BADOLUM-133555 format. One line per field, with one value per atom (N, C-alpha, C, O, CB): atom name; x, y, z; residue number from 1; residue in one letter. Coordinates in Angstrom, 3 decimals. Glycine has a CB too. Layout:
a c(CA | ...)
u c(X | ...)
v c(Y | ...)
w c(Z | ...)
k c(NUM | ...)
r c(a | ...)
//
This chain:
a c(N | CA | C | O | CB | N | CA | C | O | CB | N | CA | C | O | CB | N | CA | C | O | CB | N | CA | C | O | CB | N | CA | C | O | CB | N | CA | C | O | CB | N | CA | C | O | CB | N | CA | C | O | CB | N | CA | C | O | CB | N | CA | C | O | CB | N | CA | C | O | CB | N | CA | C | O | CB | N | CA | C | O | CB | N | CA | C | O | CB | N | CA | C | O | CB | N | CA | C | O | CB | N | CA | C | O | CB | N | CA | C | O | CB | N | CA | C | O | CB | N | CA | C | O | CB | N | CA | C | O | CB | N | CA | C | O | CB | N | CA | C | O | CB | N | CA | C | O | CB | N | CA | C | O | CB | N | CA | C | O | CB | N | CA | C | O | CB | N | CA | C | O | CB | N | CA | C | O | CB | N | CA | C | O | CB | N | CA | C | O | CB | N | CA | C | O | CB | N | CA | C | O | CB | N | CA | C | O | CB | N | CA | C | O | CB | N | CA | C | O | CB | N | CA | C | O | CB | N | CA | C | O | CB | N | CA | C | O | CB | N | CA | C | O | CB | N | CA | C | O | CB | N | CA | C | O | CB | N | CA | C | O | CB | N | CA | C | O | CB | N | CA | C | O | CB | N | CA | C | O | CB | N | CA | C | O | CB | N | CA | C | O | CB | N | CA | C | O | CB | N | CA | C | O | CB | N | CA | C | O | CB | N | CA | C | O | CB | N | CA | C | O | CB | N | CA | C | O | CB | N | CA | C | O | CB | N | CA | C | O | CB | N | CA | C | O | CB | N | CA | C | O | CB | N | CA | C | O | CB | N | CA | C | O | CB | N | CA | C | O | CB | N | CA | C | O | CB | N | CA | C | O | CB | N | CA | C | O | CB | N | CA | C | O | CB | N | CA | C | O | CB | N | CA | C | O | CB | N | CA | C | O | CB | N | CA | C | O | CB | N | CA | C | O | CB | N | CA | C | O | CB | N | CA | C | O | CB | N | CA | C | O | CB)
u c(-11.347 | -10.843 | -10.595 | -11.461 | -11.835 | -9.401 | -9.028 | -9.505 | -9.279 | -7.524 | -10.180 | -10.639 | -9.449 | -8.626 | -11.737 | -9.361 | -8.255 | -8.417 | -9.515 | -8.219 | -7.291 | -7.271 | -7.600 | -7.012 | -5.871 | -8.536 | -8.909 | -8.110 | -8.401 | -10.458 | -7.090 | -6.186 | -6.922 | -6.678 | -5.158 | -7.838 | -8.560 | -9.406 | -9.484 | -9.429 | -10.042 | -10.861 | -9.950 | -10.308 | -11.688 | -8.788 | -7.836 | -7.407 | -7.295 | -6.615 | -7.167 | -6.801 | -7.935 | -7.705 | -6.405 | -9.168 | -10.327 | -10.469 | -10.755 | -11.621 | -10.271 | -10.343 | -9.238 | -9.472 | -10.232 | -8.039 | -6.944 | -7.280 | -6.996 | -5.638 | -7.888 | -8.280 | -9.277 | -9.185 | -8.886 | -10.221 | -11.218 | -10.573 | -10.928 | -12.309 | -9.630 | -8.921 | -8.156 | -8.188 | -7.950 | -7.474 | -6.693 | -7.621 | -7.325 | -5.885 | -8.742 | -9.706 | -10.207 | -10.271 | -10.904 | -10.553 | -11.066 | -9.994 | -10.300 | -11.513 | -8.754 | -7.699 | -7.345 | -7.016 | -6.466 | -7.418 | -7.102 | -8.187 | -7.932 | -6.891 | -9.400 | -10.509 | -10.265 | -10.744 | -11.810 | -9.514 | -9.234 | -10.372 | -10.313 | -8.910 | -11.422 | -12.597 | -12.551 | -13.496 | -13.807 | -11.477 | -11.369 | -10.716 | -9.838 | -10.564 | -11.168 | -10.507 | -9.148 | -8.862 | -11.373 | -8.324 | -7.013 | -7.159 | -6.448 | -6.210 | -8.080 | -8.308 | -8.747 | -8.250 | -9.374 | -9.668 | -10.134 | -9.025 | -8.906 | -11.349 | -8.215 | -7.076 | -6.107 | -5.615 | -6.351 | -5.836 | -4.932 | -5.521 | -4.791 | -4.646 | -6.832 | -7.482 | -7.396 | -7.106 | -8.957 | -7.648 | -7.569 | -6.134 | -5.903 | -8.075 | -5.168 | -3.770 | -3.386 | -2.734 | -2.853 | -3.787 | -3.497 | -4.115 | -3.468 | -4.010 | -5.342 | -6.007 | -5.280 | -5.122 | -7.493 | -4.842 | -4.126 | -2.803 | -2.434 | -3.871 | -2.102 | -0.845 | -1.102 | -0.363 | -0.144 | -2.134 | -2.477 | -2.810 | -2.334 | -3.666 | -3.619 | -3.993 | -2.789 | -2.672 | -5.066 | -1.901 | -0.705 | 0.149 | 0.665 | 0.101 | 0.314 | 1.118 | 0.467 | 1.164 | 1.279 | -0.865 | -1.562 | -1.405 | -1.199 | -3.046 | -1.505 | -1.330 | 0.097 | 0.305 | -1.656 | 1.076 | 2.464 | 2.705 | 3.437 | 3.405 | 2.099 | 2.261 | 1.620 | 2.170 | 1.650 | 0.450 | -0.226 | 0.605 | 0.706 | -1.626 | 1.199 | 2.069 | 3.302 | 3.717 | 2.492 | 3.876 | 5.070 | 4.719 | 5.485 | 5.645 | 3.570 | 3.139 | 2.939 | 3.329 | 1.839 | 2.338 | 2.123 | 3.446 | 3.598 | 1.276 | 4.414 | 5.731 | 6.418 | 7.075 | 6.597 | 6.278 | 6.886 | 6.266 | 6.976 | 6.740 | 4.934 | 4.259 | 4.718 | 4.941 | 2.737 | 4.857 | 5.309 | 6.720 | 7.029 | 5.259 | 7.579 | 8.962 | 8.998 | 9.756 | 9.783 | 8.196 | 8.142 | 7.631 | 8.205 | 7.253 | 6.548 | 5.988 | 6.961 | 7.107 | 4.646 | 7.625 | 8.569 | 9.747 | 10.232 | 9.064 | 10.204 | 11.312 | 10.923 | 11.702 | 11.782 | 9.714 | 9.220 | 9.062 | 9.231 | 7.885 | 8.735 | 8.496 | 9.671 | 9.560 | 7.263 | 10.791 | 12.009 | 11.795 | 12.328 | 12.549 | 11.013 | 10.770 | 11.725 | 11.555 | 9.327 | 12.689 | 13.559 | 14.585 | 15.134 | 14.259 | 14.848 | 15.784 | 15.030 | 14.054 | 16.922 | 15.513 | 14.879 | 15.158 | 16.268 | 15.379 | 14.140 | 14.286 | 13.803 | 12.747 | 13.510 | 14.575 | 14.127 | 12.887 | 12.714 | 15.250 | 12.054 | 10.852 | 11.225 | 11.713 | 9.649 | 10.987 | 11.315 | 10.531 | 9.339 | 11.012 | 11.195 | 10.524 | 10.491 | 9.942 | 9.133 | 11.068 | 11.051 | 12.435 | 12.621 | 10.327)
v c(-19.522 | -18.803 | -17.352 | -16.693 | -18.902 | -16.850 | -15.482 | -14.561 | -14.805 | -15.365 | -13.481 | -12.499 | -11.680 | -11.239 | -11.569 | -11.480 | -10.718 | -9.235 | -8.679 | -10.885 | -8.638 | -7.222 | -6.323 | -6.459 | -6.838 | -5.420 | -4.457 | -3.172 | -2.390 | -4.165 | -2.966 | -1.838 | -0.510 | 0.344 | -1.856 | -0.330 | 0.932 | 1.208 | 2.344 | 0.931 | 0.169 | 0.334 | 0.680 | 1.497 | -0.968 | 0.064 | 0.365 | 1.825 | 2.460 | -0.530 | 2.357 | 3.771 | 4.677 | 5.681 | 4.114 | 4.317 | 5.116 | 5.101 | 6.128 | 4.587 | 3.951 | 3.843 | 4.677 | 5.341 | 2.364 | 4.634 | 5.460 | 6.959 | 7.709 | 5.185 | 7.376 | 8.781 | 9.171 | 10.255 | 9.044 | 8.286 | 8.564 | 8.645 | 9.494 | 7.484 | 7.753 | 7.753 | 9.074 | 9.689 | 6.542 | 9.492 | 10.742 | 11.921 | 12.775 | 10.965 | 11.975 | 13.067 | 13.103 | 14.162 | 12.906 | 11.940 | 11.869 | 12.346 | 13.077 | 10.408 | 11.925 | 12.305 | 13.791 | 14.446 | 11.453 | 14.311 | 15.737 | 16.632 | 17.803 | 16.043 | 16.111 | 16.927 | 17.408 | 18.470 | 16.141 | 16.616 | 16.989 | 16.681 | 17.036 | 18.440 | 16.023 | 15.730 | 14.380 | 14.015 | 15.799 | 13.635 | 12.300 | 12.351 | 13.171 | 11.380 | 11.463 | 11.334 | 10.686 | 10.178 | 10.502 | 10.704 | 10.083 | 8.596 | 8.066 | 10.277 | 7.934 | 6.494 | 6.228 | 5.299 | 5.952 | 7.033 | 6.867 | 7.186 | 6.526 | 7.759 | 8.187 | 8.532 | 7.365 | 7.055 | 9.770 | 6.721 | 5.572 | 4.419 | 3.741 | 5.118 | 4.186 | 3.127 | 3.430 | 2.546 | 2.969 | 4.670 | 5.068 | 4.936 | 4.479 | 6.530 | 5.338 | 5.233 | 3.777 | 3.451 | 5.865 | 2.906 | 1.485 | 0.902 | 0.134 | 0.729 | 1.263 | 0.802 | 1.338 | 0.631 | 1.248 | 2.589 | 3.213 | 2.497 | 2.302 | 4.701 | 2.113 | 1.405 | 0.040 | -0.358 | 1.233 | -0.665 | -1.960 | -1.815 | -2.590 | -2.590 | -0.829 | -0.600 | -0.206 | -0.630 | 0.486 | 0.595 | 1.019 | -0.186 | -0.286 | 2.044 | -1.103 | -2.304 | -3.165 | -3.707 | -3.118 | -3.293 | -4.068 | -3.431 | -4.132 | -4.195 | -2.104 | -1.384 | -1.561 | -1.793 | 0.126 | -1.453 | -1.639 | -3.050 | -3.233 | -1.347 | -4.045 | -5.423 | -5.628 | -6.332 | -6.389 | -5.010 | -5.124 | -4.463 | -5.004 | -4.494 | -3.311 | -2.634 | -3.477 | -3.598 | -1.249 | -4.052 | -4.894 | -6.106 | -6.469 | -5.369 | -6.723 | -7.861 | -7.434 | -8.158 | -8.469 | -6.272 | -5.780 | -5.518 | -5.842 | -4.508 | -4.932 | -4.677 | -5.983 | -6.050 | -3.893 | -7.014 | -8.290 | -8.897 | -9.446 | -9.238 | -8.800 | -9.325 | -8.593 | -9.211 | -9.208 | -7.264 | -6.464 | -6.879 | -7.031 | -4.942 | -7.064 | -7.470 | -8.824 | -9.014 | -7.523 | -9.751 | -11.082 | -10.987 | -11.576 | -12.035 | -10.244 | -10.104 | -9.379 | -9.738 | -9.349 | -8.359 | -7.598 | -8.490 | -8.415 | -6.329 | -9.311 | -10.205 | -11.239 | -11.554 | -10.901 | -11.756 | -12.752 | -12.164 | -12.868 | -13.324 | -10.866 | -10.230 | -9.383 | -8.652 | -9.381 | -9.478 | -8.737 | -7.226 | -6.555 | -9.215 | -6.689 | -5.257 | -4.545 | -3.353 | -4.992 | -5.230 | -4.629 | -3.690 | -2.835 | -5.702 | -3.828 | -2.918 | -2.042 | -2.460 | -3.694 | -0.825 | 0.106 | -0.313 | -0.716 | 1.546 | -0.209 | -0.550 | 0.634 | 1.202 | -1.843 | 1.009 | 2.114 | 1.729 | 0.584 | 2.551 | 2.708 | 2.511 | 2.834 | 3.922 | 3.411 | 1.870 | 2.078 | 3.255 | 3.408 | 0.799 | 4.063 | 5.181 | 6.487 | 7.483 | 4.787 | 6.488 | 7.721 | 8.199 | 9.223 | 7.516)
w c(3.868 | 2.697 | 3.064 | 3.639 | 1.511 | 2.729 | 3.014 | 1.908 | 0.723 | 3.193 | 2.334 | 1.345 | 0.858 | 1.659 | 1.945 | -0.438 | -1.020 | -0.621 | -0.633 | -2.594 | -0.275 | 0.141 | -1.062 | -2.135 | 0.746 | -0.860 | -1.906 | -1.692 | -0.787 | -1.888 | -2.545 | -2.398 | -2.404 | -1.551 | -3.495 | -3.382 | -3.497 | -2.275 | -1.807 | -4.729 | -1.759 | -0.544 | 0.634 | 1.483 | -0.238 | 0.681 | 1.751 | 1.736 | 2.785 | 1.632 | 0.531 | 0.430 | 0.880 | 1.554 | -0.998 | 0.502 | 0.938 | 2.460 | 3.076 | 0.286 | 3.046 | 4.504 | 5.164 | 6.174 | 4.940 | 4.585 | 5.128 | 5.068 | 6.002 | 4.350 | 3.951 | 3.823 | 4.914 | 5.490 | 2.434 | 5.188 | 6.219 | 7.609 | 8.426 | 6.205 | 7.851 | 9.127 | 9.303 | 10.369 | 9.211 | 8.240 | 8.308 | 8.560 | 9.396 | 6.996 | 7.845 | 8.028 | 9.480 | 10.104 | 7.048 | 9.990 | 11.370 | 12.376 | 13.318 | 11.708 | 12.162 | 13.084 | 12.961 | 13.950 | 12.839 | 11.725 | 11.533 | 12.081 | 12.362 | 10.063 | 12.242 | 12.736 | 14.160 | 14.557 | 12.673 | 14.926 | 16.313 | 17.241 | 18.418 | 16.401 | 16.752 | 17.559 | 18.250 | 18.949 | 16.712 | 18.071 | 18.653 | 20.040 | 20.307 | 17.721 | 20.896 | 22.193 | 21.979 | 20.895 | 23.194 | 22.995 | 22.883 | 22.558 | 21.703 | 24.184 | 23.241 | 23.007 | 21.564 | 20.928 | 23.986 | 21.052 | 19.675 | 18.687 | 17.655 | 19.406 | 18.988 | 18.134 | 18.027 | 16.942 | 18.676 | 19.154 | 19.158 | 18.349 | 17.626 | 20.600 | 18.458 | 17.689 | 16.191 | 15.385 | 18.125 | 15.838 | 14.419 | 13.916 | 12.797 | 14.223 | 14.749 | 14.342 | 14.114 | 13.122 | 15.398 | 15.027 | 14.893 | 13.615 | 12.903 | 16.118 | 13.337 | 12.108 | 10.878 | 9.882 | 12.088 | 10.957 | 9.842 | 9.569 | 8.411 | 10.134 | 10.605 | 10.451 | 9.789 | 8.889 | 11.826 | 10.227 | 9.639 | 8.149 | 7.319 | 10.390 | 7.829 | 6.424 | 5.583 | 4.433 | 6.327 | 6.139 | 5.415 | 5.089 | 3.976 | 6.230 | 6.028 | 5.797 | 4.706 | 3.848 | 7.116 | 4.739 | 3.726 | 2.335 | 1.344 | 4.090 | 2.274 | 1.002 | 0.491 | -0.700 | 1.173 | 1.380 | 0.965 | 0.443 | -0.530 | 2.125 | 1.079 | 0.643 | -0.729 | -1.576 | 1.671 | -0.949 | -2.235 | -3.326 | -4.427 | -2.171 | -3.049 | -4.020 | -4.320 | -5.472 | -3.494 | -3.285 | -3.481 | -4.361 | -5.254 | -2.100 | -4.106 | -4.922 | -6.369 | -7.285 | -4.362 | -6.589 | -7.946 | -8.639 | -9.817 | -7.930 | -7.930 | -8.498 | -8.881 | -9.920 | -7.509 | -8.065 | -8.362 | -9.614 | -10.457 | -7.178 | -9.739 | -10.923 | -12.181 | -13.222 | -10.768 | -12.074 | -13.221 | -13.603 | -14.785 | -12.899 | -12.602 | -12.878 | -13.573 | -14.524 | -11.577 | -13.113 | -13.750 | -15.167 | -16.083 | -12.946 | -15.353 | -16.706 | -17.626 | -18.794 | -16.662 | -17.095 | -17.917 | -18.297 | -19.426 | -17.165 | -17.399 | -17.695 | -18.750 | -19.649 | -16.422 | -18.622 | -19.594 | -20.986 | -21.981 | -19.132 | -21.064 | -22.350 | -22.816 | -23.800 | -22.276 | -22.115 | -22.447 | -22.505 | -23.389 | -23.770 | -21.559 | -21.513 | -20.543 | -20.286 | -21.114 | -20.022 | -19.034 | -19.658 | -18.963 | -18.251 | -20.926 | -21.563 | -22.552 | -23.175 | -22.268 | -22.672 | -23.590 | -25.041 | -25.387 | -23.330 | -25.856 | -27.238 | -28.072 | -27.792 | -27.576 | -29.099 | -29.941 | -30.746 | -31.163 | -30.882 | -30.942 | -31.757 | -33.199 | -33.503 | -31.256 | -34.075 | -35.504 | -36.066 | -35.797 | -36.331 | -36.829 | -37.504 | -36.713 | -37.185 | -37.826 | -35.528 | -34.728 | -34.466 | -33.808 | -33.416)
k c(1 | 1 | 1 | 1 | 1 | 2 | 2 | 2 | 2 | 2 | 3 | 3 | 3 | 3 | 3 | 4 | 4 | 4 | 4 | 4 | 5 | 5 | 5 | 5 | 5 | 6 | 6 | 6 | 6 | 6 | 7 | 7 | 7 | 7 | 7 | 8 | 8 | 8 | 8 | 8 | 9 | 9 | 9 | 9 | 9 | 10 | 10 | 10 | 10 | 10 | 11 | 11 | 11 | 11 | 11 | 12 | 12 | 12 | 12 | 12 | 13 | 13 | 13 | 13 | 13 | 14 | 14 | 14 | 14 | 14 | 15 | 15 | 15 | 15 | 15 | 16 | 16 | 16 | 16 | 16 | 17 | 17 | 17 | 17 | 17 | 18 | 18 | 18 | 18 | 18 | 19 | 19 | 19 | 19 | 19 | 20 | 20 | 20 | 20 | 20 | 21 | 21 | 21 | 21 | 21 | 22 | 22 | 22 | 22 | 22 | 23 | 23 | 23 | 23 | 23 | 24 | 24 | 24 | 24 | 24 | 25 | 25 | 25 | 25 | 25 | 26 | 26 | 26 | 26 | 26 | 27 | 27 | 27 | 27 | 27 | 28 | 28 | 28 | 28 | 28 | 29 | 29 | 29 | 29 | 29 | 30 | 30 | 30 | 30 | 30 | 31 | 31 | 31 | 31 | 31 | 32 | 32 | 32 | 32 | 32 | 33 | 33 | 33 | 33 | 33 | 34 | 34 | 34 | 34 | 34 | 35 | 35 | 35 | 35 | 35 | 36 | 36 | 36 | 36 | 36 | 37 | 37 | 37 | 37 | 37 | 38 | 38 | 38 | 38 | 38 | 39 | 39 | 39 | 39 | 39 | 40 | 40 | 40 | 40 | 40 | 41 | 41 | 41 | 41 | 41 | 42 | 42 | 42 | 42 | 42 | 43 | 43 | 43 | 43 | 43 | 44 | 44 | 44 | 44 | 44 | 45 | 45 | 45 | 45 | 45 | 46 | 46 | 46 | 46 | 46 | 47 | 47 | 47 | 47 | 47 | 48 | 48 | 48 | 48 | 48 | 49 | 49 | 49 | 49 | 49 | 50 | 50 | 50 | 50 | 50 | 51 | 51 | 51 | 51 | 51 | 52 | 52 | 52 | 52 | 52 | 53 | 53 | 53 | 53 | 53 | 54 | 54 | 54 | 54 | 54 | 55 | 55 | 55 | 55 | 55 | 56 | 56 | 56 | 56 | 56 | 57 | 57 | 57 | 57 | 57 | 58 | 58 | 58 | 58 | 58 | 59 | 59 | 59 | 59 | 59 | 60 | 60 | 60 | 60 | 60 | 61 | 61 | 61 | 61 | 61 | 62 | 62 | 62 | 62 | 62 | 63 | 63 | 63 | 63 | 63 | 64 | 64 | 64 | 64 | 64 | 65 | 65 | 65 | 65 | 65 | 66 | 66 | 66 | 66 | 66 | 67 | 67 | 67 | 67 | 67 | 68 | 68 | 68 | 68 | 68 | 69 | 69 | 69 | 69 | 69 | 70 | 70 | 70 | 70 | 70 | 71 | 71 | 71 | 71 | 71 | 72 | 72 | 72 | 72 | 72 | 73 | 73 | 73 | 73 | 73 | 74 | 74 | 74 | 74 | 74)
r c(m | m | m | m | m | t | t | t | t | t | k | k | k | k | k | k | k | k | k | k | f | f | f | f | f | d | d | d | d | d | f | f | f | f | f | n | n | n | n | n | q | q | q | q | q | g | g | g | g | g | l | l | l | l | l | l | l | l | l | l | e | e | e | e | e | l | l | l | l | l | e | e | e | e | e | e | e | e | e | e | i | i | i | i | i | v | v | v | v | v | k | k | k | k | k | a | a | a | a | a | m | m | m | m | m | e | e | e | e | e | s | s | s | s | s | g | g | g | g | g | d | d | d | d | d | l | l | l | l | l | s | s | s | s | s | l | l | l | l | l | e | e | e | e | e | d | d | d | d | d | s | s | s | s | s | l | l | l | l | l | k | k | k | k | k | h | h | h | h | h | f | f | f | f | f | e | e | e | e | e | q | q | q | q | q | g | g | g | g | g | v | v | v | v | v | k | k | k | k | k | l | l | l | l | l | t | t | t | t | t | k | k | k | k | k | k | k | k | k | k | c | c | c | c | c | q | q | q | q | q | a | a | a | a | a | a | a | a | a | a | l | l | l | l | l | s | s | s | s | s | e | e | e | e | e | a | a | a | a | a | e | e | e | e | e | q | q | q | q | q | k | k | k | k | k | i | i | i | i | i | a | a | a | a | a | i | i | i | i | i | l | l | l | l | l | s | s | s | s | s | a | a | a | a | a | d | d | d | d | d | d | d | d | d | d | n | n | n | n | n | y | y | y | y | y | q | q | q | q | q | t | t | t | t | t | e | e | e | e | e | k | k | k | k | k | p | p | p | p | p | i | i | i | i | i | d | d | d | d | d | g | g | g | g | g | f | f | f | f | f)
//
């Protein structure tokens, strides 16, 4: 069974990677490892956002929210 990707945890991990890399205290090898992990996390975050956008589009289409509707009384 595949564990579902936790978007918020992924963002926190990305922040930690960026902080570590910006510190300048990493060796070249460690910097490359951090960069590789950052790229993997970025792709997972992008996939999660894309999935969320698709769900919103489907729900919006089902509920006819794709077109603007005036609010009565305003």
